[in-house]
C-alpha positions as CSV (number, residue, x, y, z in Angstrom):
1,X,18.1,15.8,-6.4
2,X,20.1,14.2,-3.6
3,X,22.4,11.2,-3.6
4,X,23.8,9.3,-0.6
5,X,26.9,7.4,-1.6
6,X,28.6,4.6,0.4
7,X,27.7,6.2,3.8
8,X,29.5,4.7,6.8
9,X,28.8,5.7,10.3
10,X,29.4,4.5,13.8
11,X,29.3,5.4,17.5
12,X,32.0,6.1,20.0
13,X,31.2,4.4,23.3
14,X,33.1,3.6,26.5
15,X,33.7,0.1,25.1
16,X,35.1,1.4,21.8
17,X,33.9,2.3,18.4
18,X,30.9,0.4,16.9
19,X,29.9,0.7,13.3
20,X,26.1,1.2,12.6
21,X,25.9,2.0,8.9
22,X,27.7,0.1,6.1
23,X,28.0,1.6,2.6
24,X,24.5,3.0,2.6
25,X,23.6,4.3,-0.9
26,X,20.3,5.7,-2.3
27,X,19.0,8.5,-4.5
28,X,16.1,10.9,-4.2
29,X,14.4,12.2,-7.3
30,X,12.0,15.0,-7.9
31,X,8.4,13.9,-8.2
32,X,9.1,10.5,-6.5
33,X,8.7,9.1,-3.0
34,X,11.4,6.7,-1.9
35,X,10.6,4.5,1.1
36,X,13.3,3.3,3.5
37,X,11.9,0.2,5.3
38,X,13.1,-2.3,7.9
39,X,12.6,-3.3,11.5
40,X,13.4,-0.9,14.3
41,X,17.1,-0.5,14.8
42,X,18.0,-1.2,11.1
43,X,19.5,2.2,10.6
44,X,16.7,4.0,8.7
45,X,16.4,7.1,10.9
46,X,20.2,7.6,11.5
47,X,20.7,7.4,7.7
48,X,18.1,10.2,7.2
49,X,19.5,12.3,10.1
50,X,23.0,12.1,8.5
51,X,21.6,14.0,5.5
52,X,20.7,16.9,7.8
53,X,23.8,16.4,10.0
54,X,21.5,16.1,13.1
55,X,23.5,13.4,14.8
56,X,24.4,12.6,18.4
57,X,27.8,13.8,19.6
58,X,29.0,10.2,19.8
59,X,28.2,9.6,16.1
60,X,31.0,9.7,13.7
61,X,30.8,9.4,9.9
62,X,33.8,7.4,8.7
63,X,33.2,7.5,4.9
64,X,30.9,8.3,2.0
65,X,29.3,11.4,0.5
66,X,25.9,13.1,0.6
67,X,25.6,15.1,-2.6
68,X,23.0,17.9,-2.9
69,X,23.2,20.8,-5.4
70,X,26.8,19.8,-6.4
71,X,27.9,20.0,-2.8
72,X,28.9,17.3,-0.3
73,X,26.8,18.1,2.7
74,X,29.2,16.2,5.0
75,X,31.9,18.9,4.2
76,X,29.7,21.8,5.1
77,X,29.9,23.7,8.4
78,X,27.0,23.9,10.8
79,X,26.4,27.5,9.8
80,X,26.2,26.5,6.1
81,X,23.9,23.6,7.0
82,X,21.5,26.0,8.8
83,X,20.8,27.6,5.4
84,X,19.8,24.2,4.0
85,X,17.9,22.7,6.9
86,X,14.2,23.7,6.7
87,X,14.8,25.9,3.6
88,X,15.9,23.2,1.2
89,X,15.6,20.0,3.1
90,X,12.7,19.8,5.6
91,X,12.1,17.2,8.3
92,X,8.7,15.8,9.4
93,X,9.7,14.2,12.7
94,X,8.5,10.9,14.0
95,X,6.6,12.1,17.0
96,X,4.4,15.2,16.5
97,X,3.4,15.1,20.2
98,X,6.8,16.2,21.3
99,X,8.0,18.2,18.3
100,X,6.0,21.4,19.1
101,X,6.9,23.6,22.0
102,X,4.0,23.6,24.5
103,X,4.8,27.2,25.7
104,X,4.2,28.9,22.4
105,X,1.2,28.9,20.1
106,X,1.4,26.7,17.0
107,X,1.0,29.8,14.8
108,X,4.0,31.5,16.4
109,X,6.1,28.4,15.8
110,X,5.1,28.3,12.2
111,X,5.7,32.0,11.7
112,X,9.2,31.6,13.2
113,X,10.0,29.0,10.5
114,X,8.8,31.4,7.8
115,X,10.8,34.4,9.2
116,X,14.0,32.3,9.3
117,X,13.8,30.8,5.8
118,X,11.9,33.4,3.7
119,X,11.9,37.2,3.0
120,X,8.3,38.2,3.2
121,X,6.4,41.1,4.8
122,X,3.1,39.3,5.5
123,X,4.3,36.4,7.7
124,X,0.9,35.9,9.4
125,X,-0.9,35.5,6.1
126,X,1.8,33.2,4.8
127,X,1.3,31.0,7.9
128,X,-2.5,31.0,7.5
129,X,-2.1,29.8,3.9
130,X,0.3,27.0,5.0
131,X,-2.4,25.9,7.5
132,X,-5.0,26.0,4.8
133,X,-2.8,23.9,2.5
134,X,-2.8,21.1,5.0
135,X,-6.5,21.4,5.6
136,X,-6.5,22.7,9.1
137,X,-10.1,24.1,9.6
138,X,-10.5,27.7,10.7
139,X,-6.8,28.3,10.0
140,X,-6.8,31.9,11.1
141,X,-8.4,31.1,14.4
142,X,-6.1,28.1,14.9
143,X,-3.1,30.3,14.7
144,X,-3.6,31.3,18.3
145,X,-4.0,27.7,19.6
146,X,-1.4,25.9,21.7
147,X,-0.2,22.4,20.9
148,X,-2.3,20.8,23.6
149,X,-5.4,22.1,21.9
150,X,-4.5,20.1,18.7
151,X,-5.2,16.4,18.2
152,X,-2.4,14.1,17.1
153,X,-3.4,14.4,13.5
154,X,-3.7,18.2,13.7
155,X,-0.2,18.4,15.2
156,X,1.2,16.3,12.4
157,X,-0.5,18.6,9.9
158,X,1.0,21.6,11.6
159,X,4.5,20.0,11.3
160,X,3.9,19.3,7.6
161,X,2.7,23.0,7.2
162,X,6.1,24.0,8.5
163,X,7.8,22.0,5.8
164,X,5.5,23.4,3.1
165,X,5.9,27.0,4.3
166,X,9.6,26.9,3.6
167,X,9.1,25.5,0.1
168,X,11.7,22.7,0.7
169,X,12.8,20.7,-2.3
170,X,13.4,17.6,-0.3
171,X,11.2,16.3,2.5
172,X,12.2,13.6,5.0
173,X,9.1,12.1,6.6
174,X,10.2,9.9,9.5
175,X,7.3,7.6,10.2
176,X,4.8,10.5,9.8
177,X,1.8,8.3,10.6
178,X,3.0,6.7,13.8
179,X,0.3,6.7,16.6
180,X,-2.4,8.1,14.2
181,X,-5.6,6.2,13.4
182,X,-6.2,4.8,9.9
183,X,-8.4,7.6,8.7
184,X,-5.8,10.3,9.7
185,X,-3.0,8.2,8.3
186,X,-4.7,8.3,4.9
187,X,-5.2,12.0,5.1
188,X,-1.5,12.6,6.0
189,X,-0.3,10.4,3.1
190,X,-2.7,12.2,0.7
191,X,-1.0,15.5,1.8
192,X,2.4,14.0,1.0
193,X,1.1,12.9,-2.4
194,X,0.0,16.4,-3.1
195,X,3.5,17.7,-2.2
196,X,5.3,15.1,-4.2
197,X,5.2,16.6,-7.8
198,X,7.1,19.6,-6.6
199,X,9.7,17.8,-4.3
200,X,11.5,14.6,-3.5
201,X,10.2,12.7,-0.5
202,X,12.1,10.2,1.7
203,X,9.5,8.1,3.6
204,X,10.9,6.2,6.6
205,X,8.6,3.5,7.8
206,X,8.2,-0.1,8.9
207,X,4.7,-0.2,7.5
208,X,4.9,-2.1,4.2
209,X,1.2,-1.7,3.5
210,X,1.7,2.1,3.6
211,X,4.6,1.7,1.2
212,X,2.7,-0.4,-1.2
213,X,0.0,2.3,-1.6
214,X,2.2,5.4,-1.7
215,X,5.9,4.9,-2.6
216,X,7.5,4.9,-6.0
217,X,10.8,3.2,-5.0
218,X,11.8,1.1,-2.0
219,X,15.1,0.3,-0.2
220,X,15.1,-2.4,2.5
221,X,17.5,-2.0,5.3
222,X,18.8,-4.6,7.7
223,X,21.5,-4.2,10.4
224,X,22.8,-1.0,8.9
225,X,23.0,-2.2,5.2
226,X,20.6,-1.8,2.3
227,X,19.9,-5.3,1.2
228,X,17.4,-4.7,-1.6
229,X,16.3,-1.7,-3.7
230,X,13.7,-1.7,-6.5
231,X,10.7,0.2,-7.9
232,X,7.9,-0.4,-5.4
233,X,5.6,-2.2,-7.9
234,X,8.4,-4.6,-8.9
235,X,9.4,-5.1,-5.3
236,X,6.0,-6.3,-4.2
237,X,5.5,-8.4,-7.3
238,X,9.0,-10.1,-7.2
239,X,10.8,-9.6,-3.9
240,X,14.2,-11.4,-3.9
241,X,16.0,-11.0,-0.6
242,X,15.0,-13.5,2.1
243,X,14.5,-10.6,4.6
244,X,12.2,-8.8,2.1
245,X,10.2,-12.1,1.7
246,X,10.0,-12.5,5.5
247,X,8.8,-9.0,6.0
248,X,6.1,-9.4,3.3
249,X,5.0,-12.8,4.7
250,X,4.6,-11.1,8.1
251,X,1.9,-8.8,6.8
252,X,-1.6,-9.6,8.0
253,X,-4.0,-10.7,5.2
254,X,-7.7,-10.9,4.9
255,X,-7.5,-14.4,3.6
256,X,-7.4,-16.1,7.0
257,X,-3.8,-17.2,6.4
258,X,-1.6,-17.9,9.5
259,X,0.5,-14.9,10.3
260,X,4.2,-15.7,9.8
261,X,6.9,-14.3,12.1
262,X,10.6,-13.7,11.5
263,X,12.5,-15.9,14.0
264,X,15.1,-14.3,16.2
265,X,15.9,-10.6,16.8
266,X,17.8,-8.0,14.7
267,X,21.4,-7.8,15.9
268,X,22.7,-4.9,17.9
269,X,25.7,-2.9,16.7
270,X,27.8,-4.6,19.4
271,X,27.3,-8.1,17.8
272,X,30.1,-9.1,15.5
273,X,28.5,-11.2,12.8
274,X,30.7,-12.4,10.0
275,X,29.3,-12.5,6.4
276,X,25.7,-11.6,5.8
277,X,24.2,-10.2,9.1
278,X,20.8,-11.8,8.3
279,X,22.2,-15.3,8.0
280,X,21.4,-16.4,11.7
281,X,17.7,-15.8,10.9
282,X,17.7,-16.9,7.2
283,X,16.0,-20.0,5.9
284,X,18.2,-20.1,2.8
285,X,21.6,-19.7,4.7
286,X,24.6,-21.3,2.9
287,X,28.2,-21.6,4.0
288,X,29.3,-18.6,2.0
289,X,26.7,-16.5,3.8
290,X,28.5,-17.0,7.1
291,X,31.9,-15.9,5.7
292,X,31.5,-13.2,3.2
293,X,29.3,-10.1,2.9
294,X,27.3,-10.3,-0.4
295,X,27.7,-7.5,-2.9
296,X,24.7,-5.9,-4.6
297,X,23.7,-8.1,-7.5
298,X,21.6,-6.8,-10.4
299,X,18.2,-8.5,-10.6
300,X,16.5,-6.1,-13.0
301,X,17.1,-2.8,-14.7
302,X,16.5,-0.9,-11.4
303,X,16.3,-3.8,-9.1
304,X,19.3,-4.8,-7.0
305,X,19.7,-7.3,-4.1
306,X,22.6,-8.2,-1.7
307,X,22.2,-12.0,-1.4
308,X,24.4,-15.0,-2.3
309,X,21.3,-16.9,-3.2
310,X,21.0,-14.9,-6.5
311,X,24.4,-16.1,-7.7
312,X,23.6,-19.8,-7.0
313,X,20.1,-19.8,-8.5
């Protein structure tokens, strides 16, 4: 349904131009959830915001394509993108606490979305149905509630209702379970699973346990590059990239094993690291890793990994 091809992006600063994304490529398919994972600062959110062209003024896309409905979204004007945002591609933002306007009722904000993206006479009833779809109790009464009267989980449901109300074909969920307790997390992910058969979902998260339970495909990002991509089941069974292995080893277990950590810190965009950007933190680092950026090697039918270790094994 949507394909990101060789996306390159950077930021203009007082010190010059710094590149943040390097040849980022991935596909979204109807009926499947693709997870984009990695540490904070790896480029997950900026990759997703590029799809909607919701970028800071200092951001500059220097190459690549984002193909949707036979159009390159990067070539569309802001007016043309307004017809796609919300109506065709919806965003579930990272922080539901700050995504709703505290001066208006949640119902009014939901109805505004419906008015913009749909031609319907009974806007109120459509909004109530959207609230009911995300299991907000007493939906009709809750239409007159203000955001401060909703819990964190209820706010997140309201945001998802806005995405549902516009019947978007693609949903970008940017860490939709952040700051929510485990029970509410499960409910939110169940809602996304119910939506999935009718849409394509891009899940942005650093929670690999969440990915293992819900995603169909996974792409691992590090320092602005996708370093491994695979079907989720295959990824968790046979991870290949050293960074992927390190992330999985850092997951807490109930076996009493010692929790492993990844030494060092992710690089900033200001750091000029030659070769593979993970090599300063990698246990398997070789000379070639310090000199050349590895290409994507084919590991399986739909499993690819950017690591020189594959060629030497």
